[in-house]
C-alpha positions as CSV (number, residue, x, y, z in Angstrom):
1,M,-25.9,-39.9,-0.7
2,A,-23.5,-38.4,2.4
3,A,-21.0,-37.8,-0.4
4,L,-23.2,-35.8,-2.6
5,R,-24.6,-33.6,0.5
6,D,-21.3,-33.0,1.2
7,I,-20.5,-31.6,-2.4
8,Q,-23.9,-29.7,-2.2
9,N,-22.5,-27.8,1.3
10,K,-18.9,-27.3,-0.3
11,I,-20.6,-25.6,-3.7
12,S,-23.0,-23.8,-1.1
13,A,-20.5,-22.2,1.0
14,V,-18.7,-20.8,-2.2
15,K,-21.3,-19.3,-3.6
16,K,-21.7,-17.4,-0.2
17,T,-17.6,-16.4,-0.3
18,R,-18.2,-15.4,-4.1
19,Q,-20.8,-13.0,-2.6
20,I,-18.5,-11.5,0.0
21,T,-15.9,-11.3,-2.4
22,R,-18.2,-9.6,-5.1
23,A,-19.5,-7.1,-2.5
24,M,-15.9,-6.3,-1.4
25,N,-14.8,-5.9,-5.1
26,M,-17.9,-3.4,-5.6
27,V,-17.2,-1.9,-2.3
28,A,-13.2,-1.5,-3.4
29,A,-14.0,-0.1,-6.7
30,A,-16.1,3.0,-5.3
31,R,-13.4,3.8,-2.9
32,L,-10.8,3.5,-5.7
33,R,-12.8,6.2,-7.8
34,Q,-12.9,8.6,-5.2
35,V,-9.3,8.5,-3.8
36,Q,-8.1,8.2,-7.4
37,E,-9.5,11.2,-8.1
38,R,-7.8,13.2,-5.4
39,T,-4.5,11.6,-6.0
40,E,-4.9,12.6,-9.9
41,R,-5.9,15.9,-8.8
42,F,-2.8,16.3,-6.5
43,R,-0.2,15.3,-8.5
44,P,0.2,18.4,-11.1
45,Y,0.5,20.5,-7.4
46,A,3.1,18.2,-6.2
47,E,5.1,18.7,-9.2
48,K,4.9,22.1,-9.3
49,F,5.6,22.6,-5.5
50,S,8.6,20.6,-6.3
51,E,9.7,22.2,-9.2
52,V,9.5,25.6,-7.6
53,L,11.5,24.6,-4.5
54,S,13.8,22.9,-6.7
55,S,14.3,26.3,-8.8
56,L,14.6,28.7,-5.6
57,S,17.1,26.2,-3.5
58,E,19.6,25.7,-6.7
59,G,22.6,27.2,-5.8
60,M,21.6,28.0,-2.3
61,D,23.7,27.8,0.8
62,P,23.1,24.8,2.6
63,E,23.5,26.6,5.9
64,A,20.8,29.1,4.7
65,H,18.2,26.7,6.6
66,P,18.3,24.1,8.4
67,L,16.2,21.4,6.8
68,L,19.3,22.1,3.6
69,A,22.0,21.3,5.7
70,Q,23.7,18.1,4.6
71,P,24.8,15.8,7.9
72,E,28.5,15.2,7.6
73,N,28.2,11.6,9.5
74,V,25.4,10.0,9.3
75,E,24.6,7.6,12.4
76,R,20.7,7.7,12.9
77,V,17.9,7.5,10.3
78,G,14.3,7.7,10.3
79,L,11.9,5.8,8.0
80,I,8.3,6.7,8.1
81,L,6.5,3.4,6.6
82,I,3.4,3.7,5.3
83,T,0.7,1.0,5.0
84,A,-2.6,-0.1,5.1
85,D,-4.8,-0.7,7.9
86,R,-6.5,-3.7,6.2
87,G,-5.9,-7.2,4.6
88,L,-7.2,-8.8,1.8
89,C,-5.3,-6.7,-1.1
90,G,-3.0,-9.5,-2.3
91,S,0.5,-8.7,-1.9
92,F,0.2,-5.2,-1.2
93,N,1.1,-4.8,2.3
94,M,3.5,-7.3,2.2
95,N,5.6,-5.7,-0.4
96,L,5.9,-2.3,1.7
97,I,7.0,-4.4,4.7
98,L,9.7,-6.6,2.8
99,K,11.2,-3.1,1.3
100,G,11.3,-1.5,4.8
101,Q,12.7,-4.6,6.3
102,Q,15.2,-4.2,3.5
103,F,16.3,-0.6,4.1
104,L,16.3,-1.6,8.0
105,T,18.9,-4.6,7.2
106,E,20.6,-2.3,4.9
107,K,21.3,0.5,7.2
108,K,22.0,-1.7,10.2
109,A,24.8,-3.5,7.9
110,A,26.2,-0.1,7.3
111,G,26.8,0.5,10.8
112,Q,23.3,3.5,11.3
113,E,20.4,3.1,13.6
114,A,17.5,3.1,12.2
115,A,14.1,5.0,14.0
116,L,10.8,3.7,12.6
117,Y,7.5,5.5,11.9
118,A,5.0,3.4,11.5
119,V,1.9,4.5,10.0
120,G,-0.8,1.8,9.4
121,R,-2.0,-1.1,11.6
122,K,-0.5,-4.0,9.2
123,G,3.2,-2.2,9.3
124,V,2.6,-2.2,13.1
125,D,1.6,-5.4,13.6
126,Y,4.5,-7.3,11.5
127,F,7.4,-5.0,13.1
128,R,5.7,-5.9,16.7
129,R,5.5,-9.6,16.1
130,R,9.5,-9.3,15.3
131,K,10.2,-7.2,18.3
132,V,11.4,-3.9,16.7
133,E,11.5,-1.1,18.6
134,F,9.4,1.8,17.2
135,A,9.8,5.5,17.1
136,K,6.3,6.0,17.2
137,I,3.1,4.1,16.0
138,M,0.2,5.5,13.9
139,P,-2.1,2.0,13.8
140,G,-5.5,2.8,12.2
141,V,-5.6,6.1,10.4
142,M,-5.7,5.2,7.1
143,N,-9.4,5.0,6.7
144,V,-9.8,9.0,6.4
145,V,-6.2,10.5,4.3
146,D,-6.3,14.5,4.7
147,F,-4.1,16.9,4.7
148,D,-4.3,17.0,8.7
149,L,-3.1,13.2,9.0
150,A,0.2,14.3,6.6
151,T,0.7,17.2,8.6
152,E,0.7,15.0,11.7
153,V,2.7,12.4,9.8
154,A,5.8,14.8,8.6
155,R,6.0,16.4,12.2
156,L,7.5,13.4,13.3
157,G,10.1,13.2,10.8
158,L,10.4,16.9,11.2
159,N,11.1,17.2,15.1
160,A,13.1,14.2,14.8
161,F,15.7,16.0,12.5
162,L,15.7,19.5,13.8
163,S,16.4,17.6,17.2
164,G,19.3,15.9,16.1
165,E,17.5,12.2,17.0
166,V,18.2,11.3,13.4
167,Q,20.2,12.8,10.2
168,E,18.0,11.5,7.8
169,V,14.2,10.9,6.9
170,Y,12.8,8.7,4.5
171,L,9.3,8.1,3.5
172,L,8.3,4.7,2.0
173,Y,4.9,4.2,0.3
174,S,3.1,2.5,-2.4
175,R,3.4,4.3,-5.6
176,F,0.0,3.7,-7.9
177,I,0.7,3.3,-11.4
178,S,-2.5,0.9,-12.7
179,L,-4.9,-1.7,-10.9
180,V,-2.2,-4.5,-11.5
181,S,1.0,-2.3,-10.5
182,Q,1.3,-0.5,-7.4
183,V,5.2,0.3,-6.7
184,P,6.8,0.4,-3.1
185,T,8.5,3.9,-3.4
186,L,11.5,5.0,-1.1
187,E,11.9,8.8,-1.3
188,K,14.7,10.9,0.8
189,L,12.5,13.9,2.7
190,L,15.3,15.1,5.2
191,P,17.6,17.1,4.4
192,I,15.9,18.7,1.3
193,S,18.5,18.6,-1.7
194,A,17.9,21.2,-4.3
195,Q,17.1,18.3,-6.9
196,A,13.8,17.4,-5.1
197,A,11.7,16.6,-7.6
198,E,8.5,14.1,-8.3
199,P,9.4,10.1,-8.5
200,G,9.2,9.6,-12.1
201,E,9.6,12.8,-13.2
202,E,11.6,13.3,-16.4
203,A,14.4,16.3,-16.4
204,G,13.4,19.1,-18.4
205,P,14.4,22.8,-18.7
206,K,14.5,24.5,-15.4
207,L,12.4,27.6,-15.3
208,E,14.0,30.6,-13.4
209,Y,11.6,32.4,-11.0
210,L,11.7,36.0,-9.8
211,T,10.3,36.5,-6.5
212,E,9.8,38.9,-3.9
213,P,10.6,38.6,-1.3
214,S,14.1,36.9,-1.7
215,A,14.3,33.5,-2.2
216,A,16.0,32.7,1.1
217,E,12.9,34.1,2.8
218,I,10.6,32.6,0.8
219,L,12.4,29.2,1.7
220,V,11.7,29.3,5.0
221,D,8.1,29.3,4.5
222,L,8.0,26.5,1.7
223,L,10.8,24.1,2.7
224,P,8.2,22.6,6.0
225,R,4.8,23.1,3.5
226,Y,7.2,21.0,1.0
227,L,7.5,17.9,3.7
228,N,3.4,18.3,4.3
229,V,2.9,18.0,0.5
230,R,5.4,15.2,0.1
231,V,3.8,13.1,3.0
232,Y,0.1,13.9,1.9
233,S,1.3,12.7,-1.6
234,G,2.3,9.5,0.1
235,L,-0.5,8.9,1.9
236,L,-2.8,9.4,-1.4
237,E,-0.9,6.8,-3.5
238,T,-0.7,4.7,-1.0
239,S,-4.4,4.6,0.1
240,T,-5.2,4.4,-4.0
241,S,-2.7,1.4,-4.4
242,E,-4.5,-0.3,-1.7
243,N,-7.9,0.0,-2.9
244,G,-6.5,-1.0,-6.6
245,A,-4.9,-3.9,-5.1
246,R,-7.8,-5.1,-3.2
247,M,-10.2,-4.8,-5.8
248,A,-8.3,-6.6,-8.3
249,A,-7.8,-9.3,-5.3
250,M,-11.2,-9.7,-4.8
251,D,-12.1,-9.8,-8.8
252,N,-9.2,-12.8,-8.9
253,A,-11.1,-14.6,-5.6
254,T,-14.6,-14.3,-7.5
255,R,-13.2,-15.6,-10.7
256,N,-11.7,-18.4,-8.8
257,C,-14.8,-19.3,-6.4
258,K,-16.9,-19.6,-9.8
259,E,-14.2,-21.4,-11.1
260,M,-14.5,-24.0,-8.2
261,I,-18.4,-23.8,-8.3
262,N,-18.2,-24.8,-11.9
263,N,-15.6,-28.1,-10.8
264,L,-17.8,-28.7,-7.5
265,T,-20.9,-29.0,-9.9
266,L,-19.2,-31.1,-12.5
267,A,-18.5,-33.3,-9.6
268,F,-21.7,-33.5,-8.0
269,N,-23.4,-34.4,-11.6
270,K,-20.8,-37.5,-12.0
271,A,-21.3,-38.6,-8.1
272,R,-25.2,-38.5,-8.6
273,Q,-24.9,-40.3,-12.1
274,A,-22.8,-43.1,-10.1
275,A,-25.4,-43.2,-7.4
276,I,-28.1,-43.8,-9.9
277,T,-26.5,-46.4,-11.9
278,T,-25.4,-48.1,-8.7
279,E,-29.5,-48.0,-7.5
280,L,-30.2,-49.4,-11.2
281,M,-27.9,-52.0,-11.0
282,D,-29.4,-53.1,-7.4
283,I,-32.5,-53.3,-8.7
284,V,-31.8,-55.1,-12.1
285,G,-30.2,-57.2,-10.1
286,G,-33.0,-58.1,-7.6
287,A,-35.1,-58.7,-10.4
288,E,-32.9,-61.1,-12.0
289,A,-33.0,-63.1,-8.6
290,L,-36.6,-62.9,-8.6
291,K,-36.8,-64.6,-12.0
292,A,-34.1,-67.0,-11.3
293,G,-36.5,-67.6,-8.0
């Protein structure tokens, strides 16, 4: 009977776990709908912004603006790594972290130093345990993704680039494809090149824009804004990817709980049948012993 009680306790525990994973799946689904809608609305704007910027900066003298100037020697680069604040979303965070670790390793092998700007608690915790030096950490900010946060994050890379602390700035985020596909994406933010475009955007015929005032004057205002737009797009994509990954992970966990409950129920029935059979054999044996006596 002790074995039966153990199996019953396990079934009860797994049922409670299934309730938790089912609730987390529903919460993730609700959040995914909200942030995915924002991401899909913002994508066309970000793509058009990149297209206009690319057209205006094409043929422009790189020395016309500090953000266009290509460095002769790259001794130090900056990496803005965006991860989630919470786990329970499968391999989502680890995929981003490993991509960031690979980037840092490659730059070190090339003789370049790297300044790490970590946005999101999971990335901060991982590299902190490995004694990696941070240029700036921003844990606990991914619950609310807005343009103010994007401006603050973009300013980190912008100030480091303009002050000469780094000669290049990269952004690492997760691009949302579907519930089962979130792709870690590494993108060069600074210096800005004339070919700046949205990742995954197909090359096509470029439009020529008539501007008033001149393209050079407009770029003075657009280039800093471009950084904010790119970082905001990366934050939205990462937030969408996080909730999509968590929804898929909790759905898998719920199915695994159901399968475990079925297996435990089968084991419980077998154990109960064995116990009943043993008791019947004891009764029959006792009756036969009485008859023989």
